[in-house]
DRENPA-3360 file (N, C-alpha, C; in nm, 2 decimals, always signed):
BEGIN
1 = XXXXXXXX = +2.03/+0.95/-0.05/+1.96/+0.90/-0.16/+1.83/+0.88/-0.17 ~ +1.78/+0.80/-0.06/+1.64/+0.76/-0.05/+1.58/+0.84/+0.06 ~ +1.50/+0.93/+0.04/+1.45/+1.02/+0.15/+1.31/+1.00/+0.17 ~ +1.23/+0.96/+0.06/+1.08/+0.94/+0.08/+1.03/+0.80/+0.02 ~ +0.97/+0.71/+0.09/+0.92/+0.59/+0.04/+0.76/+0.58/+0.06 ~ +0.70/+0.56/-0.05/+0.57/+0.53/-0.05/+0.54/+0.40/-0.07 ~ +0.46/+0.35/+0.03/+0.43/+0.20/+0.05/+0.28/+0.18/+0.02 ~ +0.24/+0.12/-0.07/+0.09/+0.07/-0.10/+0.06/-0.04/+0.00;
9 = XXXXXXXX = -0.04/-0.03/+0.07/-0.10/-0.14/+0.15/-0.22/-0.17/+0.12 ~ -0.26/-0.29/+0.12/-0.41/-0.32/+0.10/-0.46/-0.44/+0.18 ~ -0.37/-0.49/+0.27/-0.42/-0.58/+0.38/-0.38/-0.73/+0.33 ~ -0.32/-0.74/+0.21/-0.29/-0.88/+0.15/-0.14/-0.93/+0.20 ~ -0.13/-1.04/+0.20/+0.01/-1.10/+0.24/+0.12/-1.04/+0.16 ~ +0.12/-1.02/+0.05/+0.21/-0.96/-0.04/+0.24/-0.81/+0.01 ~ +0.13/-0.73/+0.04/+0.14/-0.61/+0.10/+0.21/-0.62/+0.23 ~ +0.20/-0.70/+0.31/+0.26/-0.70/+0.44/+0.42/-0.72/+0.41;
17 = XXXXXXXX = +0.44/-0.81/+0.32/+0.58/-0.84/+0.30/+0.65/-0.71/+0.25 ~ +0.58/-0.63/+0.16/+0.62/-0.51/+0.09/+0.64/-0.42/+0.20 ~ +0.56/-0.41/+0.30/+0.58/-0.31/+0.41/+0.70/-0.35/+0.49 ~ +0.72/-0.47/+0.52/+0.83/-0.51/+0.60/+0.96/-0.48/+0.53 ~ +0.97/-0.50/+0.40/+1.09/-0.46/+0.31/+1.10/-0.31/+0.31 ~ +1.01/-0.23/+0.31/+1.02/-0.10/+0.30/+1.07/-0.03/+0.45 ~ +1.02/-0.09/+0.53/+1.06/-0.05/+0.67/+1.23/-0.09/+0.70 ~ +1.28/-0.19/+0.64/+1.42/-0.22/+0.64/+1.50/-0.10/+0.55;
25 = XXXXXXXX = +1.44/-0.07/+0.44/+1.51/+0.03/+0.36/+1.50/+0.17/+0.43 ~ +1.39/+0.18/+0.48/+1.36/+0.33/+0.56/+1.45/+0.35/+0.68 ~ +1.47/+0.23/+0.75/+1.54/+0.24/+0.87/+1.70/+0.25/+0.81 ~ +1.74/+0.19/+0.72/+1.88/+0.19/+0.67/+1.91/+0.34/+0.62 ~ +1.81/+0.41/+0.55/+1.85/+0.54/+0.50/+1.78/+0.64/+0.57 ~ +1.72/+0.61/+0.68/+1.65/+0.72/+0.78/+1.56/+0.80/+0.69 ~ +1.47/+0.72/+0.61/+1.39/+0.77/+0.51/+1.25/+0.80/+0.57 ~ +1.17/+0.89/+0.52/+1.03/+0.90/+0.56/+0.94/+0.80/+0.48;
33 = XXXXXXXX = +0.85/+0.75/+0.55/+0.76/+0.64/+0.50/+0.62/+0.69/+0.49 ~ +0.55/+0.69/+0.38/+0.43/+0.73/+0.34/+0.34/+0.60/+0.33 ~ +0.24/+0.56/+0.39/+0.16/+0.46/+0.37/+0.02/+0.50/+0.29 ~ -0.02/+0.42/+0.19/-0.12/+0.47/+0.11/-0.22/+0.34/+0.09 ~ -0.33/+0.37/+0.14/-0.45/+0.25/+0.11/-0.54/+0.32/+0.01 ~ -0.58/+0.24/-0.10/-0.67/+0.31/-0.18/-0.80/+0.21/-0.18 ~ -0.91/+0.30/-0.13/-1.03/+0.22/-0.11/-1.10/+0.19/-0.25 ~ -1.14/+0.07/-0.28/-1.19/+0.04/-0.40/-1.31/-0.07/-0.37;
41 = XXXXXXXX = -1.41/-0.06/-0.45/-1.51/-0.16/-0.44/-1.47/-0.31/-0.49 ~ -1.47/-0.39/-0.38/-1.45/-0.52/-0.44/-1.53/-0.59/-0.52 ~ -1.48/-0.70/-0.60/-1.58/-0.77/-0.69/-1.64/-0.88/-0.60 ~ -1.59/-0.91/-0.48/-1.64/-1.00/-0.38/-1.60/-0.99/-0.24 ~ -1.66/-1.04/-0.15/-1.62/-1.02/-0.01/-1.49/-1.05/+0.02 ~ -1.40/-0.99/+0.08/-1.26/-1.01/+0.12/-1.25/-1.00/+0.28 ~ -1.14/-1.07/+0.32/-1.09/-1.04/+0.46/-0.95/-0.96/+0.45 ~ -0.94/-0.86/+0.49/-0.81/-0.77/+0.49/-0.75/-0.80/+0.62;
49 = XXXXXXXX = -0.62/-0.85/+0.62/-0.53/-0.88/+0.73/-0.41/-0.82/+0.72 ~ -0.35/-0.75/+0.83/-0.23/-0.71/+0.83/-0.17/-0.72/+0.99 ~ -0.10/-0.79/+1.02/-0.05/-0.82/+1.15/-0.16/-0.87/+1.23 ~ -0.19/-0.82/+1.33/-0.32/-0.89/+1.42/-0.46/-0.84/+1.38 ~ -0.44/-0.74/+1.29/-0.57/-0.68/+1.25/-0.63/-0.78/+1.14 ~ -0.76/-0.81/+1.15/-0.84/-0.87/+1.03/-0.98/-0.82/+1.03 ~ -1.01/-0.79/+0.92/-1.14/-0.71/+0.89/-1.22/-0.78/+0.77 ~ -1.34/-0.82/+0.79/-1.42/-0.87/+0.68/-1.49/-0.75/+0.60;
57 = XXXXXXXX = -1.46/-0.74/+0.48/-1.50/-0.63/+0.39/-1.61/-0.68/+0.30 ~ -1.74/-0.62/+0.33/-1.86/-0.66/+0.24/-1.89/-0.57/+0.13 ~ -1.86/-0.45/+0.14/-1.89/-0.36/+0.03/-1.96/-0.23/+0.03 ~ -2.01/-0.19/+0.14/-2.06/-0.05/+0.14/-1.94/+0.05/+0.15 ~ -1.95/+0.18/+0.10/-1.86/+0.26/+0.10/-1.81/+0.29/+0.25 ~ -1.90/+0.31/+0.35/-1.86/+0.32/+0.49/-1.78/+0.21/+0.53 ~ -1.83/+0.09/+0.50/-1.73/-0.04/+0.55/-1.61/-0.03/+0.49 ~ -1.60/-0.01/+0.37/-1.47/+0.01/+0.29/-1.37/+0.09/+0.36;
65 = XXXXXXXX = -1.43/+0.21/+0.38/-1.33/+0.32/+0.44/-1.29/+0.29/+0.58 ~ -1.40/+0.25/+0.65/-1.36/+0.18/+0.80/-1.25/+0.09/+0.80 ~ -1.26/-0.02/+0.70/-1.16/-0.13/+0.69/-1.03/-0.06/+0.65 ~ -1.02/+0.04/+0.56/-0.92/+0.10/+0.51/-0.83/+0.17/+0.61 ~ -0.91/+0.23/+0.70/-0.86/+0.30/+0.82/-0.78/+0.20/+0.91 ~ -0.84/+0.08/+0.93/-0.78/-0.03/+1.01/-0.67/-0.08/+0.95 ~ -0.66/-0.10/+0.82/-0.55/-0.13/+0.74/-0.44/-0.05/+0.76 ~ -0.47/+0.08/+0.74/-0.37/+0.19/+0.76/-0.31/+0.19/+0.91;
73 = XXXXXXXX = -0.40/+0.18/+0.99/-0.35/+0.18/+1.14/-0.26/+0.07/+1.16 ~ -0.29/-0.05/+1.13/-0.21/-0.18/+1.14/-0.09/-0.17/+1.08 ~ -0.08/-0.12/+0.95/+0.03/-0.10/+0.88/+0.12/+0.00/+0.96 ~ +0.08/+0.12/+1.01/+0.14/+0.22/+1.08/+0.21/+0.16/+1.22 ~ +0.13/+0.07/+1.29/+0.18/+0.00/+1.40/+0.30/-0.09/+1.36 ~ +0.26/-0.17/+1.26/+0.38/-0.27/+1.21/+0.52/-0.18/+1.18 ~ +0.49/-0.07/+1.11/+0.60/+0.00/+1.06/+0.70/+0.06/+1.18 ~ +0.61/+0.10/+1.26/+0.68/+0.18/+1.40/+0.75/+0.06/+1.47;
81 = XXXXXXXX = +0.68/-0.05/+1.48/+0.75/-0.18/+1.55/+0.87/-0.24/+1.48 ~ +0.88/-0.22/+1.34/+0.98/-0.25/+1.26/+1.10/-0.14/+1.26 ~ +1.09/-0.04/+1.33/+1.18/+0.06/+1.35/+1.16/+0.18/+1.26 ~ +1.06/+0.21/+1.18/+1.04/+0.33/+1.09/+1.00/+0.43/+1.19 ~ +1.06/+0.53/+1.18/+1.04/+0.66/+1.27/+0.95/+0.77/+1.21 ~ +0.97/+0.80/+1.08/+0.87/+0.91/+1.02/+0.78/+0.83/+0.94 ~ +0.66/+0.81/+1.00/+0.56/+0.75/+0.91/+0.43/+0.84/+0.90 ~ +0.40/+0.86/+0.78/+0.26/+0.93/+0.76/+0.16/+0.83/+0.67;
89 = XXXXXXXX = +0.04/+0.86/+0.67/-0.05/+0.78/+0.59/-0.15/+0.86/+0.51 ~ -0.22/+0.79/+0.42/-0.32/+0.86/+0.36/-0.42/+0.73/+0.31 ~ -0.54/+0.78/+0.29/-0.64/+0.68/+0.25/-0.70/+0.75/+0.11 ~ -0.71/+0.70/+0.01/-0.75/+0.75/-0.11/-0.86/+0.66/-0.16 ~ -0.91/+0.72/-0.27/-1.02/+0.63/-0.35/-0.99/+0.64/-0.50 ~ -1.08/+0.56/-0.57/-1.04/+0.55/-0.70/-0.96/+0.45/-0.76 ~ -0.91/+0.47/-0.88/-0.82/+0.37/-0.95/-0.69/+0.36/-0.86 ~ -0.65/+0.24/-0.80/-0.53/+0.22/-0.74/-0.42/+0.27/-0.80;
97 = XXXXXXXX = -0.38/+0.23/-0.93/-0.26/+0.28/-0.99/-0.25/+0.41/-1.01 ~ -0.35/+0.49/-1.04/-0.35/+0.64/-1.06/-0.33/+0.70/-0.92 ~ -0.39/+0.64/-0.82/-0.39/+0.70/-0.68/-0.24/+0.69/-0.64 ~ -0.19/+0.58/-0.67/-0.03/+0.56/-0.61/+0.06/+0.66/-0.69 ~ +0.04/+0.65/-0.84/+0.12/+0.75/-0.91/+0.10/+0.90/-0.86 ~ -0.02/+0.94/-0.85/-0.05/+1.08/-0.80/+0.02/+1.11/-0.67 ~ -0.01/+1.01/-0.57/+0.06/+1.03/-0.44/+0.21/+1.04/-0.44 ~ +0.28/+0.95/-0.55/+0.41/+0.96/-0.54/+0.47/+1.10/-0.60;
105 = XXXXXXXX = +0.39/+1.15/-0.69/+0.43/+1.29/-0.75/+0.41/+1.39/-0.65 ~ +0.30/+1.39/-0.57/+0.28/+1.49/-0.46/+0.39/+1.49/-0.36 ~ +0.42/+1.35/-0.32/+0.53/+1.33/-0.21/+0.66/+1.36/-0.26 ~ +0.68/+1.38/-0.40/+0.82/+1.36/-0.46/+0.90/+1.25/-0.41 ~ +0.83/+1.13/-0.41/+0.88/+0.99/-0.36/+1.00/+0.94/-0.44 ~ +1.10/+0.91/-0.36/+1.21/+0.84/-0.42/+1.20/+0.69/-0.46 ~ +1.10/+0.64/-0.39/+1.07/+0.48/-0.41/+0.93/+0.46/-0.39 ~ +0.87/+0.37/-0.47/+0.74/+0.31/-0.42/+0.77/+0.16/-0.41;
113 = XXXXXXXX = +0.70/+0.10/-0.30/+0.71/-0.03/-0.27/+0.58/-0.08/-0.25 ~ +0.54/-0.19/-0.32/+0.41/-0.27/-0.31/+0.43/-0.41/-0.35 ~ +0.33/-0.47/-0.31/+0.33/-0.63/-0.31/+0.30/-0.65/-0.47 ~ +0.34/-0.78/-0.49/+0.32/-0.83/-0.64/+0.19/-0.86/-0.69 ~ +0.11/-0.90/-0.56/-0.03/-0.93/-0.58/-0.10/-0.87/-0.45 ~ -0.23/-0.81/-0.49/-0.31/-0.78/-0.40/-0.43/-0.85/-0.37 ~ -0.53/-0.78/-0.34/-0.66/-0.86/-0.33/-0.74/-0.87/-0.45 ~ -0.73/-0.80/-0.56/-0.80/-0.79/-0.66/-0.74/-0.88/-0.78;
121 = XXXXXXXX = -0.70/-1.00/-0.76/-0.63/-1.10/-0.85/-0.72/-1.11/-0.98 ~ -0.85/-1.14/-0.97/-0.94/-1.15/-1.09/-0.93/-1.02/-1.19 ~ -0.96/-0.90/-1.11/-0.95/-0.78/-1.20/-0.82/-0.75/-1.24 ~ -0.71/-0.80/-1.18/-0.57/-0.79/-1.23/-0.56/-0.86/-1.34 ~ -0.62/-0.97/-1.36/-0.60/-1.05/-1.48/-0.67/-1.00/-1.60 ~ -0.79/-0.94/-1.56/-0.88/-0.87/-1.67/-0.82/-0.73/-1.72 ~ -0.76/-0.66/-1.62/-0.74/-0.52/-1.67/-0.57/-0.50/-1.65 ~ -0.50/-0.59/-1.61/-0.35/-0.58/-1.58/-0.35/-0.53/-1.44;
129 = XXXXXXXX = -0.24/-0.57/-1.37/-0.20/-0.55/-1.24/-0.16/-0.41/-1.20 ~ -0.20/-0.38/-1.07/-0.17/-0.24/-1.02/-0.02/-0.23/-1.01 ~ +0.06/-0.32/-0.98/+0.21/-0.31/-0.96/+0.26/-0.30/-1.11 ~ +0.20/-0.35/-1.20/+0.26/-0.36/-1.33/+0.23/-0.22/-1.40 ~ +0.10/-0.16/-1.38/+0.07/-0.02/-1.42/+0.17/+0.08/-1.37 ~ +0.18/+0.07/-1.23/+0.27/+0.17/-1.14/+0.41/+0.16/-1.21 ~ +0.47/+0.05/-1.20/+0.60/+0.02/-1.23/+0.64/+0.09/-1.38 ~ +0.53/+0.11/-1.47/+0.56/+0.14/-1.60/+0.52/+0.30/-1.59;
137 = XXXXXXXX = +0.44/+0.35/-1.51/+0.42/+0.50/-1.52/+0.49/+0.59/-1.42 ~ +0.54/+0.52/-1.32/+0.60/+0.59/-1.21/+0.75/+0.67/-1.26 ~ +0.77/+0.78/-1.21/+0.90/+0.84/-1.23/+1.00/+0.81/-1.15 ~ +0.98/+0.73/-1.04/+1.08/+0.69/-0.95/+1.10/+0.56/-0.94 ~ +1.20/+0.51/-0.87/+1.22/+0.35/-0.85/+1.10/+0.28/-0.79 ~ +1.05/+0.17/-0.85/+0.96/+0.08/-0.80/+1.00/-0.05/-0.76 ~ +0.97/-0.10/-0.65/+1.01/-0.22/-0.60/+0.89/-0.31/-0.57 ~ +0.87/-0.42/-0.64/+0.75/-0.50/-0.63/+0.80/-0.62/-0.55;
145 = XX = +0.74/-0.66/-0.45/+0.78/-0.77/-0.34/+0.68/-0.88/-0.34 ~ +0.73/-0.99/-0.36/+0.66/-1.11/-0.37/+0.64/-1.17/-0.23;
% end
């Protein structure tokens, strides 16, 4: 039933809970898990944290890409620690909702799992949350974890 799960990770606490939830589902269904981090310019400085990894992000493209790779690595480590066996990852850029939808189509994902709130709460209020956009545009099951 569930063969491929796309998990959007951004270093937020909600993202970590979403990853933990996705790991449980992947383990139960022996599903492939694909981790996606979308690099975007923050409106202000942020600290990305996932597991033991913590990175201050200030804003240059190189810094954001480096931080994104660290978030993906920490998420991969956590997924494997939680029993996920088939884990792949991707670093994308641009609009997060579009990147998640595009990746889900390319992967033919059966499920997208993401946190209910990420790091861009102010921009979410102004433009609509990423999870809201994805849940309306995706062709597969979407799970938003609080």
